[in-house]
PQR file with spaces between the fields and no chain letter, atoms N, CA, C, O and H, PARSE charges and radii, in Angstrom:
ATOM       1  N    MET     1     102.972   94.543  111.713 -0.4000 1.5000
ATOM       2  CA   MET     1     102.903   95.940  111.328 -0.0000 2.0000
ATOM       3  C    MET     1     104.238   96.398  110.728  0.5500 1.7000
ATOM       4  O    MET     1     104.264   97.138  109.744 -0.5500 1.4000
ATOM       5  N    LYS     2     105.342   95.951  111.331 -0.4000 1.5000
ATOM       6  CA   LYS     2     106.663   96.316  110.826 -0.0000 2.0000
ATOM       7  C    LYS     2     106.859   95.779  109.409  0.5500 1.7000
ATOM       8  O    LYS     2     107.441   96.461  108.566 -0.5500 1.4000
ATOM       9  H    LYS     2     105.321   95.350  112.130  0.4000 1.0000
ATOM      10  N    LYS     3     106.380   94.565  109.141 -0.4000 1.5000
ATOM      11  CA   LYS     3     106.508   93.976  107.815 -0.0000 2.0000
ATOM      12  C    LYS     3     105.772   94.826  106.780  0.5500 1.7000
ATOM      13  O    LYS     3     106.253   95.011  105.662 -0.5500 1.4000
ATOM      14  H    LYS     3     105.907   94.011  109.826  0.4000 1.0000
ATOM      15  N    PHE     4     104.602   95.342  107.162 -0.4000 1.5000
ATOM      16  CA   PHE     4     103.819   96.187  106.258 -0.0000 2.0000
ATOM      17  C    PHE     4     104.627   97.401  105.814  0.5500 1.7000
ATOM      18  O    PHE     4     104.700   97.698  104.622 -0.5500 1.4000
ATOM      19  H    PHE     4     104.211   95.192  108.070  0.4000 1.0000
ATOM      20  N    PHE     5     105.232   98.101  106.766 -0.4000 1.5000
ATOM      21  CA   PHE     5     106.009   99.295  106.432 -0.0000 2.0000
ATOM      22  C    PHE     5     107.302   98.942  105.698  0.5500 1.7000
ATOM      23  O    PHE     5     107.756   99.707  104.848 -0.5500 1.4000
ATOM      24  H    PHE     5     105.172   97.860  107.735  0.4000 1.0000
ATOM      25  N    ASP     6     107.897   97.797  106.016 -0.4000 1.5000
ATOM      26  CA   ASP     6     109.071   97.345  105.263 -0.0000 2.0000
ATOM      27  C    ASP     6     108.697   97.065  103.808  0.5500 1.7000
ATOM      28  O    ASP     6     109.469   97.371  102.899 -0.5500 1.4000
ATOM      29  H    ASP     6     107.528   97.175  106.708  0.4000 1.0000
ATOM      30  N    ASP     7     107.524   96.487  103.587 -0.4000 1.5000
ATOM      31  CA   ASP     7     107.050   96.219  102.227 -0.0000 2.0000
ATOM      32  C    ASP     7     106.811   97.523  101.462  0.5500 1.7000
ATOM      33  O    ASP     7     107.144   97.627  100.281 -0.5500 1.4000
ATOM      34  H    ASP     7     106.898   96.238  104.325  0.4000 1.0000
ATOM      35  N    ILE     8     106.235   98.512  102.142 -0.4000 1.5000
ATOM      36  CA   ILE     8     106.004   99.816  101.509 -0.0000 2.0000
ATOM      37  C    ILE     8     107.339  100.435  101.104  0.5500 1.7000
ATOM      38  O    ILE     8     107.483  100.936   99.989 -0.5500 1.4000
ATOM      39  H    ILE     8     105.965   98.428  103.101  0.4000 1.0000
ATOM      40  N    LYS     9     108.311  100.399  102.009 -0.4000 1.5000
ATOM      41  CA   LYS     9     109.632  100.965  101.721 -0.0000 2.0000
ATOM      42  C    LYS     9     110.269  100.240  100.532  0.5500 1.7000
ATOM      43  O    LYS     9     110.887  100.867   99.671 -0.5500 1.4000
ATOM      44  H    LYS     9     108.194   99.992  102.915  0.4000 1.0000
ATOM      45  N    SER    10     110.114   98.935  100.496 -0.4000 1.5000
ATOM      46  CA   SER    10     110.660   98.144   99.398 -0.0000 2.0000
ATOM      47  C    SER    10     110.000   98.508   98.066  0.5500 1.7000
ATOM      48  O    SER    10     110.686   98.648   97.054 -0.5500 1.4000
ATOM      49  H    SER    10     109.613   98.426  101.196  0.4000 1.0000
ATOM      50  N    GLU    11     108.689   98.659   98.061 -0.4000 1.5000
ATOM      51  CA   GLU    11     107.963   99.008   96.833 -0.0000 2.0000
ATOM      52  C    GLU    11     108.314  100.412   96.352  0.5500 1.7000
ATOM      53  O    GLU    11     108.444  100.637   95.149 -0.5500 1.4000
ATOM      54  H    GLU    11     108.131   98.545   98.883  0.4000 1.0000
ATOM      55  N    LEU    12     108.469  101.355   97.276 -0.4000 1.5000
ATOM      56  CA   LEU    12     108.844  102.719   96.888 -0.0000 2.0000
ATOM      57  C    LEU    12     110.237  102.746   96.268  0.5500 1.7000
ATOM      58  O    LEU    12     110.524  103.595   95.425 -0.5500 1.4000
ATOM      59  H    LEU    12     108.364  101.172   98.253  0.4000 1.0000
ATOM      60  N    GLY    13     111.102  101.823   96.681 -0.4000 1.5000
ATOM      61  CA   GLY    13     112.439  101.740   96.109 -0.0000 2.0000
ATOM      62  C    GLY    13     112.423  101.250   94.671  0.5500 1.7000
ATOM      63  O    GLY    13     113.372  101.503   93.928 -0.5500 1.4000
ATOM      64  H    GLY    13     110.869  101.133   97.367  0.4000 1.0000
ATOM      65  N    LYS    14     111.372  100.556   94.262 -0.4000 1.5000
ATOM      66  CA   LYS    14     111.266  100.014   92.906 -0.0000 2.0000
ATOM      67  C    LYS    14     110.779  101.048   91.894  0.5500 1.7000
ATOM      68  O    LYS    14     110.877  100.826   90.687 -0.5500 1.4000
ATOM      69  H    LYS    14     110.601  100.351   94.866  0.4000 1.0000
ATOM      70  N    ILE    15     110.261  102.162   92.371 -0.4000 1.5000
ATOM      71  CA   ILE    15     109.721  103.184   91.479 -0.0000 2.0000
ATOM      72  C    ILE    15     110.871  103.903   90.792  0.5500 1.7000
ATOM      73  O    ILE    15     111.847  104.283   91.439 -0.5500 1.4000
ATOM      74  H    ILE    15     110.182  102.342   93.352  0.4000 1.0000
ATOM      75  N    SER    16     110.758  104.089   89.482 -0.4000 1.5000
ATOM      76  CA   SER    16     111.780  104.879   88.789 -0.0000 2.0000
ATOM      77  C    SER    16     111.237  106.303   88.651  0.5500 1.7000
ATOM      78  O    SER    16     110.351  106.565   87.837 -0.5500 1.4000
ATOM      79  H    SER    16     109.965  103.781   88.957  0.4000 1.0000
ATOM      80  N    TRP    17     111.770  107.198   89.442 -0.4000 1.5000
ATOM      81  CA   TRP    17     111.331  108.579   89.460 -0.0000 2.0000
ATOM      82  C    TRP    17     111.972  109.318   88.302  0.5500 1.7000
ATOM      83  O    TRP    17     113.133  109.075   87.975 -0.5500 1.4000
ATOM      84  H    TRP    17     112.490  106.985   90.103  0.4000 1.0000
ATOM      85  N    ILE    18     111.214  110.233   87.671 -0.4000 1.5000
ATOM      86  CA   ILE    18     111.777  111.006   86.574 -0.0000 2.0000
ATOM      87  C    ILE    18     112.625  112.143   87.135  0.5500 1.7000
ATOM      88  O    ILE    18     112.406  112.607   88.254 -0.5500 1.4000
ATOM      89  H    ILE    18     110.271  110.430   87.937  0.4000 1.0000
ATOM      90  N    ASN    19     113.598  112.582   86.336 -0.4000 1.5000
ATOM      91  CA   ASN    19     114.453  113.667   86.818 -0.0000 2.0000
ATOM      92  C    ASN    19     113.785  115.016   86.574  0.5500 1.7000
ATOM      93  O    ASN    19     112.709  115.096   85.981 -0.5500 1.4000
ATOM      94  H    ASN    19     113.776  112.205   85.427  0.4000 1.0000
ATOM      95  N    LYS    20     114.440  116.067   87.039 -0.4000 1.5000
ATOM      96  CA   LYS    20     113.860  117.415   86.985 -0.0000 2.0000
ATOM      97  C    LYS    20     113.611  117.862   85.550  0.5500 1.7000
ATOM      98  O    LYS    20     112.577  118.465   85.263 -0.5500 1.4000
ATOM      99  H    LYS    20     115.314  116.002   87.520  0.4000 1.0000
ATOM     100  N    ARG    21     114.546  117.574   84.642 -0.4000 1.5000
ATOM     101  CA   ARG    21     114.403  117.997   83.244 -0.0000 2.0000
ATOM     102  C    ARG    21     113.194  117.332   82.583  0.5500 1.7000
ATOM     103  O    ARG    21     112.420  117.993   81.890 -0.5500 1.4000
ATOM     104  H    ARG    21     115.386  117.084   84.875  0.4000 1.0000
ATOM     105  N    GLU    22     113.034  116.023   82.799 -0.4000 1.5000
ATOM     106  CA   GLU    22     111.887  115.308   82.232 -0.0000 2.0000
ATOM     107  C    GLU    22     110.578  115.833   82.815  0.5500 1.7000
ATOM     108  O    GLU    22     109.572  115.943   82.112 -0.5500 1.4000
ATOM     109  H    GLU    22     113.663  115.486   83.362  0.4000 1.0000
ATOM     110  N    ASN    23     110.603  116.151   84.092 -0.4000 1.5000
ATOM     111  CA   ASN    23     109.412  116.683   84.758 -0.0000 2.0000
ATOM     112  C    ASN    23     109.011  118.032   84.157  0.5500 1.7000
ATOM     113  O    ASN    23     107.828  118.279   83.921 -0.5500 1.4000
ATOM     114  H    ASN    23     111.420  116.062   84.662  0.4000 1.0000
ATOM     115  N    ILE    24     109.987  118.897   83.910 -0.4000 1.5000
ATOM     116  CA   ILE    24     109.708  120.214   83.329 -0.0000 2.0000
ATOM     117  C    ILE    24     109.185  120.058   81.898  0.5500 1.7000
ATOM     118  O    ILE    24     108.244  120.747   81.505 -0.5500 1.4000
ATOM     119  H    ILE    24     110.948  118.696   84.101  0.4000 1.0000
ATOM     120  N    LYS    25     109.794  119.152   81.114 -0.4000 1.5000
ATOM     121  CA   LYS    25     109.327  118.920   79.747 -0.0000 2.0000
ATOM     122  C    LYS    25     107.897  118.409   79.740  0.5500 1.7000
ATOM     123  O    LYS    25     107.080  118.866   78.941 -0.5500 1.4000
ATOM     124  H    LYS    25     110.559  118.593   81.432  0.4000 1.0000
ATOM     125  N    SER    26     107.586  117.469   80.616 -0.4000 1.5000
ATOM     126  CA   SER    26     106.232  116.912   80.674 -0.0000 2.0000
ATOM     127  C    SER    26     105.225  117.985   81.087  0.5500 1.7000
ATOM     128  O    SER    26     104.140  118.076   80.513 -0.5500 1.4000
ATOM     129  H    SER    26     108.250  117.097   81.265  0.4000 1.0000
ATOM     130  N    THR    27     105.582  118.784   82.067 -0.4000 1.5000
ATOM     131  CA   THR    27     104.695  119.850   82.531 -0.0000 2.0000
ATOM     132  C    THR    27     104.460  120.866   81.421  0.5500 1.7000
ATOM     133  O    THR    27     103.331  121.313   81.218 -0.5500 1.4000
ATOM     134  H    THR    27     106.464  118.710   82.533  0.4000 1.0000
ATOM     135  N    GLY    28     105.516  121.233   80.702 -0.4000 1.5000
ATOM     136  CA   GLY    28     105.382  122.165   79.583 -0.0000 2.0000
ATOM     137  C    GLY    28     104.466  121.607   78.505  0.5500 1.7000
ATOM     138  O    GLY    28     103.653  122.336   77.936 -0.5500 1.4000
ATOM     139  H    GLY    28     106.433  120.870   80.867  0.4000 1.0000
ATOM     140  N    GLY    29     104.596  120.317   78.225 -0.4000 1.5000
ATOM     141  CA   GLY    29     103.722  119.676   77.237 -0.0000 2.0000
ATOM     142  C    GLY    29     102.269  119.713   77.651  0.5500 1.7000
ATOM     143  O    GLY    29     101.390  119.986   76.834 -0.5500 1.4000
ATOM     144  H    GLY    29     105.256  119.725   78.687  0.4000 1.0000
ATOM     145  N    VAL    30     102.013  119.441   78.910 -0.4000 1.5000
ATOM     146  CA   VAL    30     100.636  119.464   79.411 -0.0000 2.0000
ATOM     147  C    VAL    30     100.063  120.871   79.329  0.5500 1.7000
ATOM     148  O    VAL    30      98.916  121.050   78.919 -0.5500 1.4000
ATOM     149  H    VAL    30     102.727  119.219   79.574  0.4000 1.0000
ATOM     150  N    VAL    31     100.851  121.870   79.715 -0.4000 1.5000
ATOM     151  CA   VAL    31     100.391  123.257   79.666 -0.0000 2.0000
ATOM     152  C    VAL    31     100.103  123.667   78.218  0.5500 1.7000
ATOM     153  O    VAL    31      99.089  124.309   77.943 -0.5500 1.4000
ATOM     154  H    VAL    31     101.783  121.724   80.048  0.4000 1.0000
ATOM     155  N    LEU    32     100.988  123.298   77.299 -0.4000 1.5000
ATOM     156  CA   LEU    32     100.805  123.639   75.886 -0.0000 2.0000
ATOM     157  C    LEU    32      99.541  122.997   75.313  0.5500 1.7000
ATOM     158  O    LEU    32      98.751  123.667   74.648 -0.5500 1.4000
ATOM     159  H    LEU    32     101.811  122.776   77.521  0.4000 1.0000
ATOM     160  N    VAL    33      99.352  121.718   75.567 -0.4000 1.5000
ATOM     161  CA   VAL    33      98.159  121.025   75.062 -0.0000 2.0000
ATOM     162  C    VAL    33      96.897  121.625   75.680  0.5500 1.7000
ATOM     163  O    VAL    33      95.881  121.758   74.998 -0.5500 1.4000
ATOM     164  H    VAL    33      99.994  121.174   76.108  0.4000 1.0000
ATOM     165  N    THR    34      96.949  121.986   76.953 -0.4000 1.5000
ATOM     166  CA   THR    34      95.795  122.594   77.618 -0.0000 2.0000
ATOM     167  C    THR    34      95.448  123.936   76.978  0.5500 1.7000
ATOM     168  O    THR    34      94.271  124.230   76.765 -0.5500 1.4000
ATOM     169  H    THR    34      97.774  121.878   77.507  0.4000 1.0000
ATOM     170  N    ILE    35      96.449  124.750   76.672 -0.4000 1.5000
ATOM     171  CA   ILE    35      96.205  126.041   76.032 -0.0000 2.0000
ATOM     172  C    ILE    35      95.627  125.847   74.639  0.5500 1.7000
ATOM     173  O    ILE    35      94.664  126.518   74.267 -0.5500 1.4000
ATOM     174  H    ILE    35      97.405  124.511   76.845  0.4000 1.0000
ATOM     175  N    ILE    36      96.209  124.932   73.864 -0.4000 1.5000
ATOM     176  CA   ILE    36      95.707  124.667   72.514 -0.0000 2.0000
ATOM     177  C    ILE    36      94.264  124.184   72.557  0.5500 1.7000
ATOM     178  O    ILE    36      93.430  124.652   71.783 -0.5500 1.4000
ATOM     179  H    ILE    36      96.992  124.388   74.167  0.4000 1.0000
ATOM     180  N    LEU    37      93.968  123.261   73.449 -0.4000 1.5000
ATOM     181  CA   LEU    37      92.601  122.746   73.573 -0.0000 2.0000
ATOM     182  C    LEU    37      91.634  123.846   74.013  0.5500 1.7000
ATOM     183  O    LEU    37      90.505  123.917   73.528 -0.5500 1.4000
ATOM     184  H    LEU    37      94.646  122.880   74.078  0.4000 1.0000
ATOM     185  N    GLY    38      92.082  124.701   74.933 -0.4000 1.5000
ATOM     186  CA   GLY    38      91.245  125.813   75.381 -0.0000 2.0000
ATOM     187  C    GLY    38      90.909  126.768   74.254  0.5500 1.7000
ATOM     188  O    GLY    38      89.764  127.203   74.124 -0.5500 1.4000
ATOM     189  H    GLY    38      93.000  124.644   75.327  0.4000 1.0000
ATOM     190  N    VAL    39      91.905  127.100   73.432 -0.4000 1.5000
ATOM     191  CA   VAL    39      91.669  127.997   72.291 -0.0000 2.0000
ATOM     192  C    VAL    39      90.730  127.328   71.291  0.5500 1.7000
ATOM     193  O    VAL    39      89.825  127.974   70.763 -0.5500 1.4000
ATOM     194  H    VAL    39      92.834  126.747   73.537  0.4000 1.0000
ATOM     195  N    PHE    40      90.938  126.041   71.028 -0.4000 1.5000
ATOM     196  CA   PHE    40      90.075  125.313   70.112 -0.0000 2.0000
ATOM     197  C    PHE    40      88.622  125.323   70.599  0.5500 1.7000
ATOM     198  O    PHE    40      87.705  125.585   69.820 -0.5500 1.4000
ATOM     199  H    PHE    40      91.673  125.516   71.457  0.4000 1.0000
ATOM     200  N    LEU    41      88.418  125.039   71.883 -0.4000 1.5000
ATOM     201  CA   LEU    41      87.060  125.032   72.433 -0.0000 2.0000
ATOM     202  C    LEU    41      86.448  126.433   72.421  0.5500 1.7000
ATOM     203  O    LEU    41      85.241  126.575   72.229 -0.5500 1.4000
ATOM     204  H    LEU    41      89.162  124.827   72.515  0.4000 1.0000
ATOM     205  N    LEU    42      87.260  127.461   72.621 -0.4000 1.5000
ATOM     206  CA   LEU    42      86.780  128.841   72.546 -0.0000 2.0000
ATOM     207  C    LEU    42      86.255  129.137   71.145  0.5500 1.7000
ATOM     208  O    LEU    42      85.187  129.729   70.985 -0.5500 1.4000
ATOM     209  H    LEU    42      88.241  127.345   72.777  0.4000 1.0000
ATOM     210  N    ILE    43      87.008  128.723   70.142 -0.4000 1.5000
ATOM     211  CA   ILE    43      86.588  128.949   68.756 -0.0000 2.0000
ATOM     212  C    ILE    43      85.317  128.172   68.432  0.5500 1.7000
ATOM     213  O    ILE    43      84.391  128.717   67.832 -0.5500 1.4000
ATOM     214  H    ILE    43      87.875  128.242   70.273  0.4000 1.0000
ATOM     215  N    VAL    44      85.268  126.894   68.831 -0.4000 1.5000
ATOM     216  CA   VAL    44      84.079  126.078   68.578 -0.0000 2.0000
ATOM     217  C    VAL    44      82.863  126.677   69.271  0.5500 1.7000
ATOM     218  O    VAL    44      81.782  126.722   68.685 -0.5500 1.4000
ATOM     219  H    VAL    44      86.020  126.451   69.319  0.4000 1.0000
ATOM     220  N    ASP    45      83.020  127.135   70.499 -0.4000 1.5000
ATOM     221  CA   ASP    45      81.915  127.749   71.236 -0.0000 2.0000
ATOM     222  C    ASP    45      81.439  129.015   70.538  0.5500 1.7000
ATOM     223  O    ASP    45      80.236  129.242   70.413 -0.5500 1.4000
ATOM     224  H    ASP    45      83.899  127.099   70.975  0.4000 1.0000
ATOM     225  N    PHE    46      82.378  129.840   70.082 -0.4000 1.5000
ATOM     226  CA   PHE    46      82.019  131.067   69.379 -0.0000 2.0000
ATOM     227  C    PHE    46      81.242  130.758   68.100  0.5500 1.7000
ATOM     228  O    PHE    46      80.237  131.407   67.811 -0.5500 1.4000
ATOM     229  H    PHE    46      83.355  129.655   70.184  0.4000 1.0000
ATOM     230  N    VAL    47      81.706  129.771   67.335 -0.4000 1.5000
ATOM     231  CA   VAL    47      81.041  129.402   66.082 -0.0000 2.0000
ATOM     232  C    VAL    47      79.625  128.908   66.368  0.5500 1.7000
ATOM     233  O    VAL    47      78.675  129.352   65.724 -0.5500 1.4000
ATOM     234  H    VAL    47      82.522  129.243   67.569  0.4000 1.0000
ATOM     235  N    PHE    48      79.477  127.999   67.320 -0.4000 1.5000
ATOM     236  CA   PHE    48      78.150  127.457   67.616 -0.0000 2.0000
ATOM     237  C    PHE    48      77.205  128.511   68.193  0.5500 1.7000
ATOM     238  O    PHE    48      76.017  128.521   67.871 -0.5500 1.4000
ATOM     239  H    PHE    48      80.249  127.639   67.843  0.4000 1.0000
ATOM     240  N    SER    49      77.724  129.393   69.041 -0.4000 1.5000
ATOM     241  CA   SER    49      76.849  130.439   69.582 -0.0000 2.0000
ATOM     242  C    SER    49      76.452  131.423   68.493  0.5500 1.7000
ATOM     243  O    SER    49      75.331  131.932   68.508 -0.5500 1.4000
ATOM     244  H    SER    49      78.689  129.385   69.303  0.4000 1.0000
ATOM     245  N    SER    50      77.347  131.703   67.545 -0.4000 1.5000
ATOM     246  CA   SER    50      77.003  132.591   66.430 -0.0000 2.0000
ATOM     247  C    SER    50      75.932  131.947   65.546  0.5500 1.7000
ATOM     248  O    SER    50      74.986  132.612   65.123 -0.5500 1.4000
ATOM     249  H    SER    50      78.257  131.289   67.533  0.4000 1.0000
ATOM     250  N    ILE    51      76.085  130.663   65.272 -0.4000 1.5000
ATOM     251  CA   ILE    51      75.084  129.945   64.459 -0.0000 2.0000
ATOM     252  C    ILE    51      73.750  129.934   65.176  0.5500 1.7000
ATOM     253  O    ILE    51      72.711  130.142   64.548 -0.5500 1.4000
ATOM     254  H    ILE    51      76.854  130.123   65.615  0.4000 1.0000
ATOM     255  N    THR    52      73.757  129.696   66.471 -0.4000 1.5000
ATOM     256  CA   THR    52      72.514  129.668   67.246 -0.0000 2.0000
ATOM     257  C    THR    52      71.820  131.026   67.219  0.5500 1.7000
ATOM     258  O    THR    52      70.608  131.103   67.020 -0.5500 1.4000
ATOM     259  H    THR    52      74.600  129.527   66.981  0.4000 1.0000
ATOM     260  N    GLU    53      72.589  132.097   67.419 -0.4000 1.5000
ATOM     261  CA   GLU    53      72.004  133.450   67.386 -0.0000 2.0000
ATOM     262  C    GLU    53      71.438  133.756   65.998  0.5500 1.7000
ATOM     263  O    GLU    53      70.375  134.365   65.881 -0.5500 1.4000
ATOM     264  H    GLU    53      73.574  132.034   67.580  0.4000 1.0000
ATOM     265  N    LEU    54      72.135  133.341   64.965 -0.4000 1.5000
ATOM     266  CA   LEU    54      71.673  133.569   63.612 -0.0000 2.0000
ATOM     267  C    LEU    54      70.359  132.830   63.351  0.5500 1.7000
ATOM     268  O    LEU    54      69.433  133.393   62.768 -0.5500 1.4000
ATOM     269  H    LEU    54      72.999  132.846   65.061  0.4000 1.0000
ATOM     270  N    LEU    55      70.281  131.571   63.783 -0.4000 1.5000
ATOM     271  CA   LEU    55      69.089  130.766   63.559 -0.0000 2.0000
ATOM     272  C    LEU    55      67.891  131.229   64.397  0.5500 1.7000
ATOM     273  O    LEU    55      66.746  131.162   63.951 -0.5500 1.4000
ATOM     274  H    LEU    55      71.033  131.113   64.256  0.4000 1.0000
ATOM     275  N    LEU    56      68.173  131.696   65.609 -0.4000 1.5000
ATOM     276  CA   LEU    56      67.093  132.088   66.507 -0.0000 2.0000
ATOM     277  C    LEU    56      66.798  133.586   66.444  0.5500 1.7000
ATOM     278  O    LEU    56      65.882  134.068   67.110 -0.5500 1.4000
ATOM     279  H    LEU    56      69.103  131.750   65.971  0.4000 1.0000
ATOM     280  N    GLY    57      67.558  134.308   65.658 -0.4000 1.5000
ATOM     281  CA   GLY    57      67.311  135.740   65.493 -0.0000 2.0000
ATOM     282  C    GLY    57      67.645  136.544   66.740  0.5500 1.7000
ATOM     283  O    GLY    57      66.912  137.473   67.081 -0.5500 1.4000
ATOM     284  H    GLY    57      68.303  133.916   65.117  0.4000 1.0000
ATOM     285  N    GLY    58      68.713  136.220   67.418 -0.4000 1.5000
ATOM     286  CA   GLY    58      69.088  136.932   68.648 -0.0000 2.0000
ATOM     287  C    GLY    58      69.684  138.285   68.350  0.5500 1.7000
ATOM     288  O    GLY    58      70.006  138.596   67.203 -0.5500 1.4000
ATOM     289  H    GLY    58      69.308  135.465   67.141  0.4000 1.0000
ATOM     290  N    LYS    59      69.828  139.077   69.369 -0.4000 1.5000
ATOM     291  CA   LYS    59      70.372  140.444   69.340 -0.0000 2.0000
ATOM     292  C    LYS    59      69.521  141.280   68.478  0.5500 1.7000
ATOM     293  O    LYS    59      69.792  142.469   68.309 -0.5500 1.4000
ATOM     294  H    LYS    59      69.566  138.824   70.300  0.4000 1.0000
């Protein structure tokens, strides 16, 4: 059992953790891409729903 935990400790030591600045940059990139994708999907949804209403004679 002790060997198991020693192996875990050894493996965790091999991980190269990113620093705070890199973490903030990566998080900002993810947030930006998520916002851009959300706006894009909003526009696509609006276009398709407008086309559907036009074709089906809604409202």
